[in-house]
N, C-alpha and C positions, 0 to 999 in steps of 0.2 A: 426552480420551477418544475412542475409536472407537465409532461406533454402526453396528449391522448391522440390516437390516430383517427383520422377521418374515415368513415365507412365508405362514403361515395364522394365524387367530385361536387355533386350539387349542395353538399353541406358547407363547403367553402364560402365565407361571406367577406364582403369588403370589411376592411379594418380588423379582421382576425389577426392576433398575433401567432405566427407560425414558425416552426422550425423546419428548415429546408436543407438539402444538401447542395452545396455551391459547387462550381465547376472544379474546383481544386480538392473536392471531397471533405471540406470542413462542414460542420453543421452550424448554420447561422440561425439565430432567432430574431426576426424582424416582422413588422406589420404590413399586412397586404394593403397598398394605397391605391391600387387600380386593378380592374379586370380587363383582360385582353379577350376581345369577342372576334369571332369570324364574321364572314358576310351574312350569315344567316341569324346572327345574334347570340350564338352559342358561346359559351365562356370556354376558351382554349388555353388560357394562361393567366398568369398573375404577375403584378410588379410590386415589388416590396421596398421598404426603406425602415431604416432604423429611426426610432422616436427621436433621437438626438441629432439625426442627420438632415441635411438640406436636400441632398441628391438621392435619387433612387438607386437601387442596387444594380440596375441594368448596366452592363458593361464593366461592373466591378466584380460581382460574384457569379453572374451568368450573362450569357451573350445577349439575348433579346427579352425573354420572359420565362418564368417558371412554368413548368407543366405540373399536373397533379401528381405525377410519379415522383416528382422532385421533393414533394412535401413529406416531411417525416411526420408531422402532426401539428396540432394547435395546442396553445396554452390553455390548460384546464381551469385555471383561476386558483389553483392551489400551489402551495410552496412548502418545502420542508425548511423550517427555521434554522438559521445559523449555518446551513450547509454552504450557501454562497459565500460567506465569510471564510470558511475553511478552504474552499477551493481557490479563492483569491489569495488567501495566505500562502498556500503551498505553491502557488505560482510565482510568488515574490522570492527576491533573493534570501530573505530571512526564512521562509518557509523551505526552500531548497536546501539551505545551510542546516535547518533542523532535521530534515529528512536524512541528510548525509551524516549528521552527528548521531542520529539514533542507529543508523545502519553501522557506523564505526564502532559504537558501543556495543551493540550485539555481536559483532565479528570479534572485538577483543575480548569480551566476556567469554565467548566460546573458546577462544584461544587459551586464555588464562585458566579456565576450567579444565581443558585437556591437559594443560602443563601441570596443574596441580595433581590431577589424577595419576599422571605418569610419576611425578615426584613421590607421591604415597606409595605407589606399587614398588618403585625402586627401594624406597625405605623398608617396606615390608619384607621384600626378597633379601636386602641386606641383612636385617635382624634375624630372619629365620635361617639364613645361611650362616651367620656367625654363631647361632646357637645350635647349629647342626640339627635342625628340625625340618622335616618334610612338611610342606603346607597341607598334605592330606591328613597328617597326624594330628592336627589340631581340630577337635570337634567344635562346631557353631562359631567359628572364628569370624571375628568382625574387626576390621582395621580402619580406624579413622583417627587422624591427626595423631599418629603414633608418637608419643614422647615417653610412655612408660609401658612396659610389657611384663605381665605377671604369668610366669609359667611354672608349674610344679612348686609353688610356694616361694619361688625367687622372683625378685623384682629387678628389671633391667631398665636402664634409661638411655635414651637416644638423644643427645644434644649435640649440635654443630657436626654431626657426622661421626661422632664417637660413641660406641656402645660401652656402658659402665654398668657393673652389677652393683646395685644399692645393698646397703646392709639391711638385713632382716629385722 
């Protein structure tokens, strides 16, 4: 749901659906069911209740009544479709497991990518040192999945850690 701020206390009406900060700093969305007035008839506070609840929120989320400063805003009548379903899902055990699984996959894929890069670099260094070639001597060098290397008309193969010269 979308919440909009009240500009002034006189905009707050009985039965408005409001978001407020509870005593434990949680934001609660409930309906105003009563207005608290002082001896002059001025509204000084609000009593709220959840639509599905029998009892007021007094004593549960706040001591005696809400003040205007406690209100975050009121329900604007608009909502973003499906966001509520996503929030509920990610708060469920299945949603938490999904988030943890995705984090695990991202971490493992990063580790595997780093490991593959190190293996390819070791393979490149091994091939070049076996051929007595300085890396700077090769122009426009590009090393990817090295299984064959062609240098000066000769072809070399790297399989299982063994460097072989292939027949021309």
